[in-house]
N, C-alpha and C positions, 0 to 999 in steps of 0.2 A: 872761529870759522865754522865749527860743527853746528853752532846755533843757527848760523845763516843758512847752512845746507838744510837743516831741519825745517826752518821757516819756509824756505823755497819749496821743499817737498810738500809741506802742509798746504801751502798756497796752491800748488798744482793740483793736489788732491781735491781741494775745495772747488777749484774751477771745473775739474772733471765731474765732480758730483753735481754741481749746479747745471752743467751741460746735460747730464743724464736726466736730471729732474725736468729741465726744460723740454727735452725730447719726449719724455713721458707725458708731460702736460699737453704737448701739441699733437700727440697721437690721437687715434680714433676715440671719440667720446663714448663709444660702445664698450671700451675696455674698462674704464674707471672714471669716476668723477672725484674731485678733490674734497668737496664738502657737500652736505645736503642742506640746502637753504630753504627757509620758509618764505612764502610769498610776502610782499610788503603788507598786503591786507589779507591776512589769513582769515578764512571764513569756514565755518562748518559746512559739511557737504549737505546738499539738499537730498531729499529722498530719491528723486529721479536719477541724479548723478550716482549716488551711492549704490543704488540697486544694481547697477552694472558692475560694481566692484565686488560685492559680497559673494563669498565662496571660498573654496579651497583650491589652490593651484600647485601643481608639481613644478619644482624649480630644477634647473640644470645641475645644481650642486647637490642634488639628492634630498634637499629639505623641502618642506611644504610651506607655502604662504597661506595664511588664513586671514580673511577679512570678515568681520562680524559687526552686527548692529546691536547695540545695547541702549535701550531707551531711544532717545533721539540722536545718539552719538554713534560714531563708527570707529572701530579699532582694528589694528592688524598685528599679527604675530608671525614669527618665522621659526621653523624647525621645532625642536623640543622645548624651546623657551616659551613658557606660558605667559610671559609678560605681554600685556596688551598695550599697544602704543596708539594713543589718540591720533587720528589722521584728519587732515583738512585737504580740500581740493586746491590745486594750483592751476589746473586747467581742466578741460573736458575729459582728458584721458590720464591725468596724473594727480597723484595724491602724495603727501608727505606726512610723516609723523611729527607732531609738535616738539618732540624731544630730539628730532633730527637724526634718528637711528635708521629710518626707512624712507626711501623714495620709490614709489611704485608707478610704473607706466604700463597701462593695459590698452590693447587694441582689440576690438571685436570685429570680425568680418561678417559678411552677410549670412554665412552658414552657422553662425554662433560660436565659431572657434575663437579662442583667445590666445594672443601672443603678447609679448612685451618683456620687460625686465624689471628687476628689483635691485636697488642699491642698498646694501646692508652695512651699517657701521656697527661693529660689535661692541665698541667701547666709545665713550665720549672722546671727541677729537680724533677718532680713528678714520683713516682714509677708507671710504666705503668700497666694498667689493660688489661686483655685479653678478647676478644669477639670472639667466633667461627663464621665462615662463614657457613651459612645454605644452 
């Protein structure tokens, strides 16, 4: 009988956990994304697109996002980690690193102000966390 009670308790816990995960998945996309995906046809950024991204940006989590050009390629790094992640464009305002550690979305207004967000996966298969660009 105690095995049946333990089984039912475990099943209820699993259902509750699945409901909590589903609720989190359906919440605002601004809070988190589940994975960072590459575009179907990843392409290097052209110079015009990339020139809008190159720079250093202060993030809401206190870290800095740095996007640099090395030769004909573009790379990004976050915080004190000097690892450069090769980035490709997925749209006019969004780039992702090919190792799927970063997804960066930048918006430029008419006055030259930049806003957006960066999704950062600290480890492989990590759920990315979002930091806003200030």
